[in-house]
N, C-alpha and C positions, 0 to 999 in steps of 0.2 A: 481285756474288755472286748477285743475283736472276736475272741473265741466265744464269748458269751453272745455277742451279736450273731455269730454263725449258728449257735444253738437255736436262736430265735428264728432265723431264716429257715433252718431245717424244720423247725416246728410248724411254721406257716405252710411250707410245702407239703408236709405230711397231712396237715389239717385240710389241705386242698385236694387230698386224695392221692398224692404221690408216694412212692416208696424209694428208699435209698438204693442207688444202683451200685453194682460191684466195680465198675470202671467207667471211664469216659466213653468207651465204645458202646456201652450198654445204656447210656443216659439219654433222656429226652431233654433234660435241662441241666446245665452246668452253671453254677454260681461261684464266682471267684470273689471272696470277701477280703479286701485289701487293707494293708497297713502302710503308713508312709513315714514311720519313725526313722528308718534307715534306708540308704540308697539301694541296698541289695534287694529290698522288697520291690522297688520299681523294676529292676532288672528281671527278677523272677516273674513278675506279672507279664511283662511284654514278651518274655521268652515263652511263657505258657500260652499266651494268646497267639503267638506265632505258630506253636505246635497245633493249636486247635483250629487254625485257619483251614488246613487241609481236611480235617474232619467235617468242618462246616460245609466245605465244597462238596464233599461226598454225600452229606446228609443235610440238605438245606432246611429241613424241618427242625433240626437241633437248635435249641435256644441257648444262647450264651449271655450271661449277665455279669456285670462287674459292679460291686458295691464297696462300701467302706471308705476309709480315710483317703486313699489315693484317688478314688473316684470323685470324692468331694473336692479335692484339690486340683486334679488334672483332667477334668471332664472333657475338655476340648482335645487334649492330647490323646486320650484314649480313643475318641471318635476318629481322629486323624490317622493314628497309627494302626487301629484295628477296626475298620468299618464293618467287619463281619460280626461285631458285638451287637446283640439285639437290645439290651437294656443297660443303661448306666444310671446308678442311683447312689446317693450319698449316705452319710452317717445319720441324717435326721429323718429319713423316711424308710427305715428298715421294715416297718410295718406294712408298707405298700408293695413289697417285693412280688407277691403273687399277682396282685392287681396289675402291676406294670408288665409282667410277663404276658398276661392275658391281653392287655392293650396292644402290646407289641406284636402278638400273634395275629391280631386283627388289622392293625394299621401300619406295621413296619417298625423299624428301629426307633427308639426314643431315649431321651435323657431327661431325668427329673432329679434336680438337686435342690433341696430346701435349705434355707439358712438357719431355721430353728426347728427343734424336734417336735414331732407330732405326739410322741408318747415315749415313756421310758421303755427300754428294751424288755424289762422284766414284766411289763404288762401284756406281752405277746405270748402266743403258744411257744412251747419249747420241746426240743428233742435233745436229751442229755446223753452223753457217753456213759456217765456214771449216775445211776438213779439214787444212790445213797448220799450224794453230795451235790450242792447247788451253789451257783453264783447268784447274788442279789445286788442289782444296781441300786445304789443309794443316792447317787448324784451323777449328773452328766456335765461335761464341759470343764473349763478351768479358767480361773481369774489370775493365775500367775503369768509372768512374762519371761520365762527362762529363755535365754538368747538362742539356745540350740533347738528348742522344741516347737514343732509344728502343730501340736495338739489343739491349742486354743483356736487356731485358724480353722481346723477341720471339725472340731467338736463343739465350738461355741463357748459362750459364757457359762459360768457355774450355776447350775440349777439343782437344788435339793428336792428329793422326792418327799412327799408328806410322810411324817413319822408313823402315823397309824396305818398307812398303806403298807409300809415296810414290815411292821410287826405282824400284820394280818397275812402278808405273803409268806413270811417264815412260819407262821402258825399252820398255814395250809400245807407248806412243804413238809413240816414235821408230821402232820396227819397222814401224809402219803409215805412216811417211812424215811424221809431225809433226816440224817442225824448230824451232818456237817454243812455249815453254810460259810461262804466267803463273801464279805461285804465289799462291793466294788465301787471305786470312784477314782477320778484323777488325783484328788487330794482329799481323802476320806476324813482327815482331821478337821477340815473346815465344814463338814456336813452340818447343815442346819443354820449356819450363820446368816444366810440370805433370808431364811424363813423368819428367824427371830428379829432380824433387822426391820422387817416389814411390820411386825407386831409391836415393837418397842414403843412405849410411850402412848399407845392408843388403847381404846377399850377393846378387850378381847372378844372376838366373835364366838358364836355358840360352838363352832367346830374347832376351836383353837387347840383342844387336847389332841384331836386327830391330826392336826397340822404339825404340832411341835412337841407333843408328849406331855404327860401329867407333871413330870418333875419341873419343867420350865413354867407351866401355867401356875403351879403352886409355889414357885420360888420367886426370885427377883426377875423382873421382866427386862433383862438387859440383852443387848445383841451379843450372842455368844454361840459357839458351835454346840451341837447336840450329840456329838459322836460318842462321848463316854456314856451318856444316858441311853443311847441306842444300843450300845454293846450290852449294857445291863438288861435292858428289856428283851433283847433277842435271846440272851442266855437263860432267861427265866422261863422260856417256852418249853413245855413238857416235850421230851423226845429229842431235843437238841443237845448233843454231847460235845460238839466242838464248834467254836466260832473263830474264824480267821478274818483278816482284812488286808486289802492292798489297794492303792499304795498311799502311804502317808508322806507328808513333806516335813523335813526336819524343823523348819521354822514354825510349823503349826502343831507339832507334837506337844501335847499338854500333859501336865502332871496328873490330871484327872483320868486320862486314858491309861497312863502307866499304872495308876492305882487300881483301875478295873482289871487290868491284865494280871496284877498281882493278887487280887482278892477273889475274883470270880473263877471258879474251877473250869467252866466251859470255855473260857477264852484261852486260846493256845499261847504258850510261852515262846512265841516266835515273832520277832520284830524285823520287818523288812524296811530299812531306812536308807533311801538313796543318798549316797554321799556325793557322787559325781567328780569331786576333786578334793585333794587335801591342801591345796594352795589357796590362801585368802585372796590373792590377786586374781586367780582364775575363777574362784567362786563369785567374786564381785563382777567379773566380766560376764559370767553366766547369769547374773541377777538372781542368785539363789537365796539371798536374804539371811545368810548365816555365815559365820567364820568356822575355821577348823576347830578352834577351842570351844565354840558354842555347840558344835556337833558332838565333840567328845563329852561335853557336860551333859548333853541329852542321853548319850549312851550310859554314862556313869549313873545318872538318876534312874534310868530304866533298870539297870542291873541291881541297883540298890533296892528297888521296889518289887522286882519280879525274880523269884527264885528260879535258878537253872534256865536263864533266858538264852535263846539262840538269836543271833543277829546276822542278817544278810543285807546285801546292799547292791547298788548299781554304781559303776564307775566309768567315766568317759576318759579315754586316753587321746592325747593329741588335739585338744581343743585349741582353736586359733590363739596364738600367743603363748602357748605353754612352753616354758623354758625347761632346761635340764633341772634347774633348781625347783621349779614348780612341781615337776614330776617326782623328784626325790621326796618332796613333802607328802605327796600322795602315797608313795611307798611307805614312808615312815608312819603315817596315820593308819594305813591298812594293817601294818605290822603291830601297831599299838593296840588297835581294837581287837585284832584276831577274829576276823569275821568267820562265821561258820560256812559261808559261801558267798559268792558274788557273781552278778552278771556284769561282764566287762565288755566294753565296746570301743573300737577306734572311731573317733569323731567322723561323722558323715554329714556334710553340708546339706541342709534341706532348703531349697529355694523358698523364699518368703519369710525366712527367719532372720533375725538380726545377725547372728553369727555367720550366716552364709555370705554376707557382704564383706567379711574381714579377709578377703582373698590374700592380701599382702602379708597376713599373719599366719597363713596355713602352715601346719607342720607337715614335713614331707612324709610320704607313706613309709619309707624305709625307717625313718626315725620312730614314727608311731608304732610300727610293727615290732621294733626292737624293745620299745617301752612296754608294749603289750605283753611280750614274752616275759619280761622281768616281773611285771605285775602278776601275771598268771602264776608264776612260781611262788610268789608271796601268798597269794590267795589259796593255792592248792596246799601249801605247807600248813597254813592255819586250819584249813578245812579237814585235812587228814588228822592233824593233832586233835581237833575237836571231836571227830568221829572216834578216834582211839580212846578218848576218855569215856565213851559209852560202853566199851567192852566190859562184860561182866554185870551190866545193869539189866534189870527187867524193864522193858519198854512196852507201853500200850500202842498197838498199831491198829489202823483201820485197813482191812484187807482190800486190795485193789484188783486182785485177780492173779492169773498165772503170769510168770515172768515171760517177757517177750523173747528172751534169749534161751531160756531153759524151762520147758513146760513142766518139769518135775518140781519146780520151785514156785512158791507163792511170793507175791510182793505186797508189802504193807507200808503204810506211811505213819511216822510217829507224830507226836504233837509238835515237834520241832520242824516238821516237814521233811525229815530225812526218810529215804527209802531203805527198807530192810527186806532182804531176800532170805527166805527160809523154806526148808522142805516140809511138805505136809502129805501124809498118806491119804487123807481124805480130802475131797474137794470142799473147800470152805467158801461159802457164797460171798461174793464181793459186797462190801458194806458191813461185814461182821467185824466185831472188835475182838482182839486177841492179845494175850500177854506173850511176849517173846523174850528169850534170853539172848542178849547180844554176844556173839562169839567171835566176831571179826570185824575189821574196819578197813574200808578203802577210802579213796579221796572223796568220792561222791555218794557212797552208799555203805550200808552195813550188812553183815551176815548174822543170822540168828537161828535159834531153835524154838519151835512152837512149844509153849508151856500149856496153854489152855485157851479155848474160845470163851470169852467173857460175856459177849452179847451177840447173838445171831442177827443177821441183816433183817430189817423189817420193811424195806421199801417194797412198793407194789409195782407190778409190771404194767406199763402204760400201753394201751392199745389205741393207735391213732383213729380218729373218727373223721371221715370225709365230710366236708360241707355239702349241703344240698344245692 
């Protein structure tokens, strides 16, 4: 979601007449868009700001801005530790980035932190790294209360974007040649619940279909999520070939969503379902709202309905109070599910969260690191095994461009979100679809041979237009 915000900030700057610089030394404006999920993000920010201090002293006209989650949370700390920063802005006023830079240029350093959002990020101009694929924000904020998570504090309460707005945005993206969209939210499974709750039991307004979609207005007017409806509507838009989403919450993953994934060809067979821990005691301490058995039941139900499903996850190691037995349960569950991949993290206390106050229950870094290594081995073993099962299969990939390590190779991404590297004699435009024969497997990627290009890229080249 922060990457999506960064796209929007870059889009605003380009619309204002700026061009991307090659390096800090060439830049007139440097924007650091921050995350505060883990502690190393704090360290990276202040380290970078320290490096930029000398550059600012040499070039006083250089403007430095800090935005995003860390700015929302630590506005005073940033001002205190880095007075050379010109603008500090939060998650709720991304759309004001260029205006704030202009104001600071005229009046000096300023801080503007709003507690509620002025607009959804997707309503702003954009500069994408990949023109064939797009993120679409369907909701902002989060109503959950996970003990380790700072997101509700910096992103606010859950607010769903009007249904018709989303469908129209994807339609516009498709008309510009975008063929893959990823629906974004802190808890996408609950999308629309707040919208239908407001309309439940009342006379529907004239614009209700634009607000909540036709399926809800023509069905029972109950307070329910609209995510499965939205998946179907987005998939029906001409030109859209792949639909992804992130992130769901296990407690809110419904059968209707699994059914759409199994029935609708455009929705990719990839489920990212954050586990966090395999111990019921730790899950309860985290306030996750499910048990290990309930999580396993969700995975079983999804695999029953979705042929050839890939499952990835998030796992936290060393949460306060995690015993050896708790961790063993996480290892056992991870081995049982056989995840295709996982994002694994050592617990990092975030000030302002409930878990950060459990100081007397902290797990030592040495113990957490040892557990992390053991978990890594389990995840990489299942990831390699999963990739090896693809050898000999024909996979559809969307071409992303030349490999960063070997320019003679192209890189493509499968419906499962696996990377495939394959040689190509001709330069195939990024965004093209191709059939590849998988010839080899590594832990995190596949090797293949190009069989044929099945659909050339259709996206248009965007030319920034400066505002008058």
